[in-house]
N, CA, C and O atoms as a printed pandas DataFrame, in Angstrom:
     atom_number atom_name residue_name chain_id  residue_number  x_coord  y_coord  z_coord
0              1         N          MET        A               1   93.990  -44.645  -61.384
1              2        CA          MET        A               1   94.713  -43.985  -62.430
2              3         C          MET        A               1   94.725  -42.481  -62.222
3              4         O          MET        A               1   95.738  -41.822  -62.456
4              5         N          LYS        A               2   93.598  -41.939  -61.781
5              6        CA          LYS        A               2   93.499  -40.504  -61.591
6              7         C          LYS        A               2   94.498  -40.032  -60.531
7              8         O          LYS        A               2   95.141  -38.993  -60.685
8              9         N          MET        A               3   94.615  -40.820  -59.447
9             10        CA          MET        A               3   95.515  -40.432  -58.369
10            11         C          MET        A               3   96.971  -40.514  -58.813
11            12         O          MET        A               3   97.764  -39.632  -58.484
12            13         N          SER        A               4   97.332  -41.558  -59.553
13            14        CA          SER        A               4   98.718  -41.686  -59.999
14            15         C          SER        A               4   99.067  -40.610  -61.014
15            16         O          SER        A               4  100.197  -40.123  -61.031
16            17         N          LEU        A               5   98.110  -40.228  -61.868
17            18        CA          LEU        A               5   98.355  -39.152  -62.833
18            19         C          LEU        A               5   98.588  -37.832  -62.100
19            20         O          LEU        A               5   99.500  -37.083  -62.451
20            21         N          ALA        A               6   97.781  -37.545  -61.097
21            22        CA          ALA        A               6   97.940  -36.302  -60.339
22            23         C          ALA        A               6   99.270  -36.292  -59.587
23            24         O          ALA        A               6   99.943  -35.263  -59.529
24            25         N          GLN        A               7   99.651  -37.432  -59.012
25            26        CA          GLN        A               7  100.918  -37.484  -58.296
26            27         C          GLN        A               7  102.105  -37.362  -59.245
27            28         O          GLN        A               7  103.122  -36.759  -58.901
28            29         N          ARG        A               8  101.975  -37.932  -60.430
29            30        CA          ARG        A               8  103.058  -37.822  -61.414
30            31         C          ARG        A               8  103.195  -36.384  -61.892
31            32         O          ARG        A               8  104.310  -35.896  -62.075
32            33         N          LEU        A               9  102.073  -35.703  -62.096
33            34        CA          LEU        A               9  102.122  -34.314  -62.529
34            35         C          LEU        A               9  102.671  -33.402  -61.431
35            36         O          LEU        A               9  103.290  -32.381  -61.733
36            37         N          ASP        A              10  102.455  -33.755  -60.170
37            38        CA          ASP        A              10  102.992  -32.978  -59.054
38            39         C          ASP        A              10  104.427  -33.360  -58.711
39            40         O          ASP        A              10  105.016  -32.796  -57.789
40            41         N          SER        A              11  104.994  -34.317  -59.450
41            42        CA          SER        A              11  106.363  -34.816  -59.241
42            43         C          SER        A              11  106.541  -35.474  -57.881
43            44         O          SER        A              11  107.640  -35.463  -57.329
44            45         N          LYS        A              12  105.476  -36.046  -57.336
45            46        CA          LYS        A              12  105.590  -36.780  -56.077
46            47         C          LYS        A              12  106.063  -38.207  -56.312
47            48         O          LYS        A              12  106.690  -38.804  -55.437
48            49         N          ILE        A              13  105.770  -38.754  -57.475
49            50        CA          ILE        A              13  106.255  -40.079  -57.845
50            51         C          ILE        A              13  106.961  -39.967  -59.189
51            52         O          ILE        A              13  106.700  -39.044  -59.960
52            53         N          SER        A              14  107.838  -40.892  -59.460
53            54        CA          SER        A              14  108.581  -40.828  -60.726
54            55         C          SER        A              14  108.332  -42.078  -61.563
55            56         O          SER        A              14  109.263  -42.653  -62.128
56            57         N          TRP        A              15  107.085  -42.488  -61.637
57            58        CA          TRP        A              15  106.743  -43.656  -62.441
58            59         C          TRP        A              15  106.850  -43.320  -63.917
59            60         O          TRP        A              15  106.817  -42.159  -64.325
60            61         N          ASN        A              16  106.977  -44.360  -64.682
61            62        CA          ASN        A              16  106.999  -44.228  -66.126
62            63         C          ASN        A              16  105.604  -43.833  -66.611
63            64         O          ASN        A              16  104.605  -44.297  -66.062
64            65         N          TRP        A              17  105.528  -42.976  -67.640
65            66        CA          TRP        A              17  104.231  -42.545  -68.159
66            67         C          TRP        A              17  103.463  -43.708  -68.775
67            68         O          TRP        A              17  102.233  -43.732  -68.730
68            69         N          PHE        A              18  104.174  -44.667  -69.346
69            70        CA          PHE        A              18  103.509  -45.831  -69.923
70            71         C          PHE        A              18  102.804  -46.641  -68.834
71            72         O          PHE        A              18  101.735  -47.203  -69.072
72            73         N          LEU        A              19  103.392  -46.700  -67.654
73            74        CA          LEU        A              19  102.775  -47.413  -66.529
74            75         C          LEU        A              19  101.545  -46.671  -66.015
75            76         O          LEU        A              19  100.574  -47.305  -65.604
76            77         N          ILE        A              20  101.570  -45.364  -66.032
77            78        CA          ILE        A              20  100.434  -44.576  -65.548
78            79         C          ILE        A              20   99.226  -44.744  -66.466
79            80         O          ILE        A              20   98.088  -44.786  -65.998
80            81         N          PHE        A              21   99.472  -44.841  -67.772
81            82        CA          PHE        A              21   98.385  -45.004  -68.733
82            83         C          PHE        A              21   97.991  -46.463  -68.948
83            84         O          PHE        A              21   97.143  -46.740  -69.796
84            85         N          PHE        A              22   98.574  -47.394  -68.213
85            86        CA          PHE        A              22   98.280  -48.813  -68.400
86            87         C          PHE        A              22   96.796  -49.166  -68.225
87            88         O          PHE        A              22   96.293  -49.958  -69.021
88            89         N          PRO        A              23   96.064  -48.632  -67.238
89            90        CA          PRO        A              23   94.634  -48.986  -67.137
90            91         C          PRO        A              23   93.829  -48.623  -68.385
91            92         O          PRO        A              23   92.919  -49.359  -68.766
92            93         N          ILE        A              24   94.147  -47.512  -69.015
93            94        CA          ILE        A              24   93.452  -47.119  -70.245
94            95         C          ILE        A              24   93.752  -48.121  -71.346
95            96         O          ILE        A              24   92.858  -48.531  -72.087
96            97         N          TRP        A              25   95.033  -48.519  -71.450
97            98        CA          TRP        A              25   95.416  -49.452  -72.508
98            99         C          TRP        A              25   94.841  -50.838  -72.281
99           100         O          TRP        A              25   94.498  -51.530  -73.239
100          101         N          ALA        A              26   94.731  -51.250  -71.029
101          102        CA          ALA        A              26   94.140  -52.558  -70.745
102          103         C          ALA        A              26   92.662  -52.569  -71.162
103          104         O          ALA        A              26   92.194  -53.529  -71.774
104          105         N          PHE        A              27   91.939  -51.506  -70.829
105          106        CA          PHE        A              27   90.532  -51.414  -71.205
106          107         C          PHE        A              27   90.369  -51.357  -72.729
107          108         O          PHE        A              27   89.490  -52.013  -73.287
108          109         N          ASP        A              28   91.216  -50.573  -73.395
109          110        CA          ASP        A              28   91.138  -50.475  -74.851
110          111         C          ASP        A              28   91.476  -51.801  -75.524
111          112         O          ASP        A              28   90.887  -52.143  -76.550
112          113         N          THR        A              29   92.414  -52.547  -74.960
113          114        CA          THR        A              29   92.757  -53.852  -75.513
114          115         C          THR        A              29   91.576  -54.812  -75.427
115          116         O          THR        A              29   91.314  -55.565  -76.365
116          117         N          ILE        A              30   90.867  -54.785  -74.310
117          118        CA          ILE        A              30   89.679  -55.629  -74.159
118          119         C          ILE        A              30   88.616  -55.236  -75.185
119          120         O          ILE        A              30   87.992  -56.104  -75.796
120          121         N          LEU        A              31   88.409  -53.931  -75.374
121          122        CA          LEU        A              31   87.429  -53.475  -76.363
122          123         C          LEU        A              31   87.826  -53.872  -77.779
123          124         O          LEU        A              31   86.973  -54.272  -78.572
124          125         N          ILE        A              32   89.106  -53.765  -78.104
125          126        CA          ILE        A              32   89.568  -54.153  -79.440
126          127         C          ILE        A              32   89.350  -55.642  -79.672
127          128         O          ILE        A              32   88.896  -56.043  -80.744
128          129         N          LEU        A              33   89.667  -56.456  -78.684
129          130        CA          LEU        A              33   89.449  -57.899  -78.821
130          131         C          LEU        A              33   87.971  -58.226  -78.994
131          132         O          LEU        A              33   87.619  -59.084  -79.803
132          133         N          MET        A              34   87.104  -57.552  -78.243
133          134        CA          MET        A              34   85.667  -57.780  -78.387
134          135         C          MET        A              34   85.186  -57.389  -79.782
135          136         O          MET        A              34   84.380  -58.103  -80.378
136          137         N          LEU        A              35   85.670  -56.263  -80.309
137          138        CA          LEU        A              35   85.270  -55.834  -81.652
138          139         C          LEU        A              35   85.749  -56.814  -82.718
139          140         O          LEU        A              35   85.017  -57.108  -83.664
140          141         N          ILE        A              36   86.959  -57.316  -82.573
141          142        CA          ILE        A              36   87.482  -58.276  -83.543
142          143         C          ILE        A              36   86.666  -59.556  -83.523
143          144         O          ILE        A              36   86.372  -60.117  -84.579
144          145         N          VAL        A              37   86.297  -60.026  -82.341
145          146        CA          VAL        A              37   85.480  -61.247  -82.238
146          147         C          VAL        A              37   84.107  -61.018  -82.865
147          148         O          VAL        A              37   83.611  -61.878  -83.592
148          149         N          LYS        A              38   83.486  -59.863  -82.591
149          150        CA          LYS        A              38   82.169  -59.561  -83.181
150          151         C          LYS        A              38   82.257  -59.468  -84.705
151          152         O          LYS        A              38   81.378  -59.963  -85.411
152          153         N          MET        A              39   83.317  -58.831  -85.211
153          154        CA          MET        A              39   83.462  -58.704  -86.653
154          155         C          MET        A              39   83.754  -60.051  -87.300
155          156         O          MET        A              39   83.283  -60.322  -88.405
156          157         N          ALA        A              40   84.521  -60.891  -86.628
157          158        CA          ALA        A              40   84.805  -62.220  -87.163
158          159         C          ALA        A              40   83.549  -63.082  -87.141
159          160         O          ALA        A              40   83.372  -63.927  -88.018
160          161         N          GLY        A              41   82.685  -62.888  -86.167
161          162        CA          GLY        A              41   81.425  -63.630  -86.103
162          163         C          GLY        A              41   80.503  -63.306  -87.255
163          164         O          GLY        A              41   79.703  -64.146  -87.667
164          165         N          ARG        A              42   80.605  -62.108  -87.777
165          166        CA          ARG        A              42   79.783  -61.728  -88.929
166          167         C          ARG        A              42   80.315  -62.298  -90.240
167          168         O          ARG        A              42   79.613  -62.289  -91.251
168          169         N          CYS        A              43   81.529  -62.785  -90.229
169          170        CA          CYS        A              43   82.136  -63.329  -91.449
170          171         C          CYS        A              43   81.863  -64.820  -91.622
171          172         O          CYS        A              43   82.321  -65.421  -92.593
172          173         N          LYS        A              44   81.125  -65.419  -90.699
173          174        CA          LYS        A              44   80.800  -66.843  -90.835
174          175         C          LYS        A              44   79.902  -67.045  -92.050
175          176         O          LYS        A              44   79.077  -66.184  -92.353
176          177         N          PRO        A              45   80.049  -68.178  -92.755
177          178        CA          PRO        A              45   79.250  -68.387  -93.973
178          179         C          PRO        A              45   77.759  -68.576  -93.709
179          180         O          PRO        A              45   76.949  -68.268  -94.584
180          181         N          ASP        A              46   77.371  -69.069  -92.544
181          182        CA          ASP        A              46   75.949  -69.296  -92.284
182          183         C          ASP        A              46   75.278  -68.130  -91.561
183          184         O          ASP        A              46   74.134  -68.254  -91.125
184          185         N          PHE        A              47   75.964  -67.013  -91.428
185          186        CA          PHE        A              47   75.399  -65.847  -90.757
186          187         C          PHE        A              47   74.476  -65.106  -91.712
187          188         O          PHE        A              47   74.852  -64.822  -92.849
188          189         N          ASP        A              48   73.272  -64.794  -91.256
189          190        CA          ASP        A              48   72.295  -64.089  -92.082
190          191         C          ASP        A              48   72.066  -62.691  -91.515
191          192         O          ASP        A              48   71.224  -62.516  -90.635
192          193         N          PRO        A              49   72.799  -61.700  -92.003
193          194        CA          PRO        A              49   72.663  -60.351  -91.437
194          195         C          PRO        A              49   71.433  -59.633  -91.972
195          196         O          PRO        A              49   71.089  -59.736  -93.150
196          197         N          ARG        A              50   70.782  -58.904  -91.074
197          198        CA          ARG        A              50   69.671  -58.049  -91.508
198          199         C          ARG        A              50   70.217  -56.782  -92.143
199          200         O          ARG        A              50   69.788  -56.376  -93.223
200          201         N          ASP        A              51   71.165  -56.169  -91.461
201          202        CA          ASP        A              51   71.794  -54.956  -91.974
202          203         C          ASP        A              51   73.296  -55.085  -91.764
203          204         O          ASP        A              51   73.912  -54.254  -91.097
204          205         N          GLY        A              52   73.868  -56.113  -92.327
205          206        CA          GLY        A              52   75.258  -56.460  -92.063
206          207         C          GLY        A              52   76.255  -55.442  -92.563
207          208         O          GLY        A              52   77.274  -55.215  -91.911
208          209         N          ASP        A              53   75.994  -54.821  -93.699
209          210        CA          ASP        A              53   76.956  -53.887  -94.264
210          211         C          ASP        A              53   77.145  -52.671  -93.358
211          212         O          ASP        A              53   78.276  -52.259  -93.103
212          213         N          GLN        A              54   76.054  -52.101  -92.877
213          214        CA          GLN        A              54   76.140  -50.939  -91.990
214          215         C          GLN        A              54   76.775  -51.317  -90.653
215          216         O          GLN        A              54   77.550  -50.542  -90.092
216          217         N          SER        A              55   76.451  -52.498  -90.144
217          218        CA          SER        A              55   76.980  -52.910  -88.857
218          219         C          SER        A              55   78.487  -53.142  -88.930
219          220         O          SER        A              55   79.220  -52.784  -88.008
220          221         N          VAL        A              56   78.941  -53.734  -90.015
221          222        CA          VAL        A              56   80.379  -53.961  -90.172
222          223         C          VAL        A              56   81.103  -52.625  -90.327
223          224         O          VAL        A              56   82.188  -52.437  -89.777
224          225         N          LYS        A              57   80.507  -51.706  -91.071
225          226        CA          LYS        A              57   81.118  -50.383  -91.217
226          227         C          LYS        A              57   81.193  -49.667  -89.870
227          228         O          LYS        A              57   82.197  -49.029  -89.552
228          229         N          ARG        A              58   80.131  -49.778  -89.090
229          230        CA          ARG        A              58   80.116  -49.140  -87.776
230          231         C          ARG        A              58   81.182  -49.746  -86.867
231          232         O          ARG        A              58   81.889  -49.016  -86.172
232          233         N          ARG        A              59   81.304  -51.062  -86.866
233          234        CA          ARG        A              59   82.317  -51.700  -86.019
234          235         C          ARG        A              59   83.725  -51.399  -86.517
235          236         O          ARG        A              59   84.652  -51.278  -85.717
236          237         N          LEU        A              60   83.891  -51.280  -87.813
237          238        CA          LEU        A              60   85.191  -50.901  -88.353
238          239         C          LEU        A              60   85.557  -49.477  -87.929
239          240         O          LEU        A              60   86.723  -49.188  -87.659
240          241         N          TRP        A              61   84.565  -48.592  -87.870
241          242        CA          TRP        A              61   84.804  -47.235  -87.377
242          243         C          TRP        A              61   85.187  -47.272  -85.907
243          244         O          TRP        A              61   86.099  -46.553  -85.498
244          245         N          TYR        A              62   84.517  -48.092  -85.097
245          246        CA          TYR        A              62   84.872  -48.206  -83.680
246          247         C          TYR        A              62   86.305  -48.696  -83.519
247          248         O          TYR        A              62   87.048  -48.186  -82.681
248          249         N          LEU        A              63   86.693  -49.684  -84.319
249          250        CA          LEU        A              63   88.046  -50.218  -84.259
250          251         C          LEU        A              63   89.067  -49.147  -84.652
251          252         O          LEU        A              63   90.108  -49.016  -84.008
252          253         N          THR        A              64   88.776  -48.397  -85.686
253          254        CA          THR        A              64   89.664  -47.314  -86.113
254          255         C          THR        A              64   89.777  -46.246  -85.026
255          256         O          THR        A              64   90.864  -45.726  -84.770
256          257         N          ALA        A              65   88.659  -45.924  -84.395
257          258        CA          ALA        A              65   88.675  -44.913  -83.327
258          259         C          ALA        A              65   89.531  -45.378  -82.149
259          260         O          ALA        A              65   90.297  -44.590  -81.594
260          261         N          LEU        A              66   89.409  -46.638  -81.766
261          262        CA          LEU        A              66   90.217  -47.142  -80.664
262          263         C          LEU        A              66   91.701  -47.160  -81.016
263          264         O          LEU        A              66   92.545  -46.848  -80.175
264          265         N          LEU        A              67   92.017  -47.520  -82.247
265          266        CA          LEU        A              67   93.424  -47.527  -82.660
266          267         C          LEU        A              67   93.994  -46.109  -82.717
267          268         O          LEU        A              67   95.159  -45.896  -82.382
268          269         N          LEU        A              68   93.184  -45.146  -83.137
269          270        CA          LEU        A              68   93.641  -43.752  -83.108
270          271         C          LEU        A              68   93.857  -43.261  -81.682
271          272         O          LEU        A              68   94.800  -42.516  -81.413
272          273         N          LYS        A              69   92.992  -43.676  -80.777
273          274        CA          LYS        A              69   93.160  -43.295  -79.369
274          275         C          LYS        A              69   94.428  -43.905  -78.796
275          276         O          LYS        A              69   95.158  -43.246  -78.054
276          277         N          LEU        A              70   94.695  -45.170  -79.139
277          278        CA          LEU        A              70   95.930  -45.807  -78.675
278          279         C          LEU        A              70   97.162  -45.127  -79.278
279          280         O          LEU        A              70   98.174  -44.960  -78.598
280          281         N          ALA        A              71   97.078  -44.740  -80.541
281          282        CA          ALA        A              71   98.204  -44.038  -81.169
282          283         C          ALA        A              71   98.474  -42.715  -80.462
283          284         O          ALA        A              71   99.629  -42.345  -80.254
284          285         N          PHE        A              72   97.417  -42.005  -80.095
285          286        CA          PHE        A              72   97.585  -40.758  -79.359
286          287         C          PHE        A              72   98.255  -41.005  -78.011
287          288         O          PHE        A              72   99.170  -40.275  -77.629
288          289         N          CYS        A              73   97.804  -42.028  -77.289
289          290        CA          CYS        A              73   98.387  -42.314  -75.973
290          291         C          CYS        A              73   99.863  -42.712  -76.080
291          292         O          CYS        A              73  100.678  -42.300  -75.254
292          293         N          VAL        A              74  100.202  -43.503  -77.083
293          294        CA          VAL        A              74  101.595  -43.936  -77.243
294          295         C          VAL        A              74  102.483  -42.746  -77.595
295          296         O          VAL        A              74  103.563  -42.592  -77.024
296          297         N          THR        A              75  102.046  -41.907  -78.523
297          298        CA          THR        A              75  102.870  -40.748  -78.878
298          299         C          THR        A              75  102.964  -39.754  -77.733
299          300         O          THR        A              75  104.001  -39.117  -77.547
300          301         N          LEU        A              76  101.885  -39.616  -76.961
301          302        CA          LEU        A              76  101.927  -38.716  -75.806
302          303         C          LEU        A              76  102.919  -39.224  -74.761
303          304         O          LEU        A              76  103.726  -38.455  -74.240
304          305         N          CYS        A              77  102.856  -40.510  -74.461
305          306        CA          CYS        A              77  103.775  -41.070  -73.462
306          307         C          CYS        A              77  105.221  -41.021  -73.930
307          308         O          CYS        A              77  106.123  -40.745  -73.139
308          309         N          SER        A              78  105.446  -41.287  -75.212
309          310        CA          SER        A              78  106.825  -41.232  -75.697
310          311         C          SER        A              78  107.346  -39.791  -75.681
311          312         O          SER        A              78  108.536  -39.565  -75.465
312          313         N          ARG        A              79  106.483  -38.845  -75.903
313          314        CA          ARG        A              79  106.886  -37.433  -75.816
314          315         C          ARG        A              79  107.163  -37.044  -74.357
315          316         O          ARG        A              79  108.148  -36.361  -74.076
316          317         N          LEU        A              80  106.299  -37.477  -73.433
317          318        CA          LEU        A              80  106.491  -37.126  -72.026
318          319         C          LEU        A              80  107.711  -37.812  -71.422
319          320         O          LEU        A              80  108.360  -37.251  -70.539
320          321         N          GLU        A              81  108.032  -39.016  -71.885
321          322        CA          GLU        A              81  109.217  -39.732  -71.407
322          323         C          GLU        A              81  110.484  -39.293  -72.134
323          324         O          GLU        A              81  111.584  -39.734  -71.801
324          325         N          ARG        A              82  110.323  -38.430  -73.120
325          326        CA          ARG        A              82  111.426  -37.937  -73.945
326          327         C          ARG        A              82  112.146  -39.069  -74.668
327          328         O          ARG        A              82  113.367  -39.038  -74.820
328          329         N          LEU        A              83  111.381  -40.073  -75.113
329          330        CA          LEU        A              83  111.945  -41.152  -75.928
330          331         C          LEU        A              83  112.127  -40.699  -77.366
331          332         O          LEU        A              83  113.065  -41.116  -78.045
332          333         N          THR        A              84  111.228  -39.846  -77.824
333          334        CA          THR        A              84  111.331  -39.261  -79.161
334          335         C          THR        A              84  111.155  -37.761  -79.042
335          336         O          THR        A              84  110.519  -37.253  -78.118
336          337         N          ASP        A              85  111.729  -37.081  -79.993
337          338        CA          ASP        A              85  111.603  -35.626  -79.999
338          339         C          ASP        A              85  110.670  -35.239  -81.140
339          340         O          ASP        A              85  111.113  -34.863  -82.226
340          341         N          VAL        A              86  109.359  -35.341  -80.871
341          342        CA          VAL        A              86  108.357  -35.011  -81.884
342          343         C          VAL        A              86  107.644  -33.734  -81.464
343          344         O          VAL        A              86  107.589  -33.390  -80.284
344          345         N          TRP        A              87  107.111  -33.057  -82.438
345          346        CA          TRP        A              87  106.357  -31.846  -82.158
346          347         C          TRP        A              87  105.044  -32.196  -81.470
347          348         O          TRP        A              87  104.524  -33.302  -81.622
348          349         N          VAL        A              88  104.526  -31.255  -80.725
349          350        CA          VAL        A              88  103.251  -31.462  -80.042
350          351         C          VAL        A              88  102.126  -31.623  -81.057
351          352         O          VAL        A              88  101.164  -32.349  -80.808
352          353         N          SER        A              89  102.241  -30.961  -82.181
353          354        CA          SER        A              89  101.204  -31.096  -83.217
354          355         C          SER        A              89  101.163  -32.516  -83.772
355          356         O          SER        A              89  100.091  -32.999  -84.138
356          357         N          VAL        A              90  102.304  -33.192  -83.843
357          358        CA          VAL        A              90  102.336  -34.586  -84.287
358          359         C          VAL        A              90  101.685  -35.491  -83.242
359          360         O          VAL        A              90  101.015  -36.465  -83.588
360          361         N          VAL        A              91  101.883  -35.169  -81.979
361          362        CA          VAL        A              91  101.268  -35.954  -80.902
362          363         C          VAL        A              91   99.749  -35.865  -80.983
363          364         O          VAL        A              91   99.057  -36.857  -80.753
364          365         N          TRP        A              92   99.228  -34.692  -81.306
365          366        CA          TRP        A              92   97.779  -34.482  -81.325
366          367         C          TRP        A              92   97.112  -34.895  -82.630
367          368         O          TRP        A              92   95.883  -34.878  -82.706
368          369         N          CYS        A              93   97.866  -35.263  -83.655
369          370        CA          CYS        A              93   97.276  -35.644  -84.954
370          371         C          CYS        A              93   96.247  -36.776  -84.852
371          372         O          CYS        A              93   95.155  -36.636  -85.403
372          373         N          PRO        A              94   96.550  -37.903  -84.164
373          374        CA          PRO        A              94   95.519  -38.942  -84.075
374          375         C          PRO        A              94   94.243  -38.474  -83.378
375          376         O          PRO        A              94   93.142  -38.891  -83.740
376          377         N          SER        A              95   94.393  -37.617  -82.387
377          378        CA          SER        A              95   93.223  -37.109  -81.677
378          379         C          SER        A              95   92.376  -36.207  -82.569
379          380         O          SER        A              95   91.148  -36.261  -82.517
380          381         N          VAL        A              96   93.021  -35.385  -83.382
381          382        CA          VAL        A              96   92.290  -34.493  -84.284
382          383         C          VAL        A              96   91.569  -35.303  -85.361
383          384         O          VAL        A              96   90.428  -34.999  -85.710
384          385         N          VAL        A              97   92.235  -36.334  -85.884
385          386        CA          VAL        A              97   91.585  -37.204  -86.876
386          387         C          VAL        A              97   90.393  -37.913  -86.251
387          388         O          VAL        A              97   89.348  -38.051  -86.887
388          389         N          LEU        A              98   90.544  -38.364  -85.010
389          390        CA          LEU        A              98   89.440  -39.026  -84.299
390          391         C          LEU        A              98   88.266  -38.081  -84.104
391          392         O          LEU        A              98   87.119  -38.472  -84.317
392          393         N          LEU        A              99   88.530  -36.858  -83.709
393          394        CA          LEU        A              99   87.445  -35.881  -83.529
394          395         C          LEU        A              99   86.772  -35.551  -84.846
395          396         O          LEU        A              99   85.554  -35.383  -84.895
396          397         N          GLY        A             100   87.554  -35.456  -85.921
397          398        CA          GLY        A             100   86.964  -35.202  -87.240
398          399         C          GLY        A             100   86.064  -36.342  -87.681
399          400         O          GLY        A             100   84.987  -36.108  -88.229
400          401         N          GLY        A             101   86.497  -37.576  -87.446
401          402        CA          GLY        A             101   85.665  -38.729  -87.796
402          403         C          GLY        A             101   84.404  -38.803  -86.957
403          404         O          GLY        A             101   83.338  -39.158  -87.459
404          405         N          ALA        A             102   84.523  -38.468  -85.670
405          406        CA          ALA        A             102   83.336  -38.466  -84.809
406          407         C          ALA        A             102   82.358  -37.376  -85.236
407          408         O          ALA        A             102   81.144  -37.576  -85.190
408          409         N          PHE        A             103   82.882  -36.232  -85.648
409          410        CA          PHE        A             103   82.020  -35.149  -86.129
410          411         C          PHE        A             103   81.292  -35.561  -87.399
411          412         O          PHE        A             103   80.097  -35.304  -87.547
412          413         N          GLN        A             104   82.009  -36.200  -88.312
413          414        CA          GLN        A             104   81.383  -36.666  -89.550
414          415         C          GLN        A             104   80.335  -37.739  -89.255
415          416         O          GLN        A             104   79.269  -37.758  -89.871
416          417         N          ASP        A             105   80.638  -38.622  -88.320
417          418        CA          ASP        A             105   79.688  -39.667  -87.953
418          419         C          ASP        A             105   78.416  -39.078  -87.356
419          420         O          ASP        A             105   77.317  -39.562  -87.624
420          421         N          SER        A             106   78.567  -38.034  -86.547
421          422        CA          SER        A             106   77.375  -37.412  -85.955
422          423         C          SER        A             106   76.563  -36.668  -87.014
423          424         O          SER        A             106   75.335  -36.630  -86.934
424          425         N          LEU        A             107   77.232  -36.076  -88.005
425          426        CA          LEU        A             107   76.503  -35.416  -89.084
426          427         C          LEU        A             107   75.726  -36.425  -89.918
427          428         O          LEU        A             107   74.588  -36.159  -90.306
428          429         N          LEU        A             108   76.325  -37.576  -90.198
429          430        CA          LEU        A             108   75.622  -38.606  -90.960
430          431         C          LEU        A             108   74.426  -39.147  -90.183
431          432         O          LEU        A             108   73.409  -39.510  -90.774
432          433         N          ALA        A             109   74.548  -39.199  -88.878
433          434        CA          ALA        A             109   73.428  -39.668  -88.066
434          435         C          ALA        A             109   72.280  -38.663  -88.085
435          436         O          ALA        A             109   71.119  -39.059  -87.977
436          437         N          ARG        A             110   72.576  -37.391  -88.217
437          438        CA          ARG        A             110   71.518  -36.377  -88.273
438          439         C          ARG        A             110   70.784  -36.409  -89.605
439          440         O          ARG        A             110   69.603  -36.068  -89.677
440          441         N          ILE        A             111   71.475  -36.814  -90.646
441          442        CA          ILE        A             111   70.831  -36.896  -91.957
442          443         C          ILE        A             111   69.818  -38.028  -91.972
443          444         O          ILE        A             111   68.711  -37.864  -92.486
444          445         N          ASN        A             112   70.180  -39.166  -91.419
445          446        CA          ASN        A             112   69.293  -40.316  -91.353
446          447         C          ASN        A             112   68.843  -40.486  -89.898
447          448         O          ASN        A             112   69.624  -40.983  -89.086
448          449         N          PRO        A             113   67.637  -40.101  -89.542
449          450        CA          PRO        A             113   67.225  -40.145  -88.138
450          451         C          PRO        A             113   67.113  -41.558  -87.579
451          452         O          PRO        A             113   67.128  -41.727  -86.360
452          453         N          PHE        A             114   67.001  -42.567  -88.418
453          454        CA          PHE        A             114   66.885  -43.943  -87.939
454          455         C          PHE        A             114   68.208  -44.685  -88.021
455          456         O          PHE        A             114   68.237  -45.915  -87.981
456          457         N          HIS        A             115   69.308  -43.939  -88.136
457          458        CA          HIS        A             115   70.633  -44.529  -88.288
458          459         C          HIS        A             115   71.009  -45.401  -87.096
459          460         O          HIS        A             115   71.496  -46.515  -87.286
460          461         N          TYR        A             116   70.798  -44.928  -85.883
461          462        CA          TYR        A             116   71.206  -45.681  -84.707
462          463         C          TYR        A             116   70.232  -46.781  -84.341
463          464         O          TYR        A             116   70.585  -47.695  -83.596
464          465         N          PHE        A             117   69.005  -46.711  -84.855
465          466        CA          PHE        A             117   68.045  -47.775  -84.569
466          467         C          PHE        A             117   68.289  -48.991  -85.437
467          468         O          PHE        A             117   67.855  -50.094  -85.103
468          469         N          SER        A             118   68.986  -48.799  -86.560
469          470        CA          SER        A             118   69.201  -49.925  -87.474
470          471         C          SER        A             118   70.423  -50.740  -87.104
471          472         O          SER        A             118   70.583  -51.848  -87.614
472          473         N          THR        A             119   71.308  -50.231  -86.223
473          474        CA          THR        A             119   72.499  -50.995  -85.858
474          475         C          THR        A             119   72.317  -51.730  -84.570
475          476         O          THR        A             119   73.230  -52.424  -84.121
């Protein structure tokens, strides 16, 4: 992926931007499917969670973060392919929201020092 991105930026190849970002999307799709399966496993009636509420919230945050990352990649590719005429600030909105959520998550972890040991 790194080589194709560099060649596309140097205008040596004229591949579609969606094709160049395909390895990232394939990996993110696998992660999303794994998170959905883990979250669905916690919804079974005979499951006895020790700290189920925090774990589900954490996995829901991971799912939201991955979806925000995918939204950023899709808007970036559509902007680079000139499929839509959106402002650059609109393209970066999902990334800024993701960074804000990660910052808040790290602050909450500092308040409770055993936060990561309980999940």
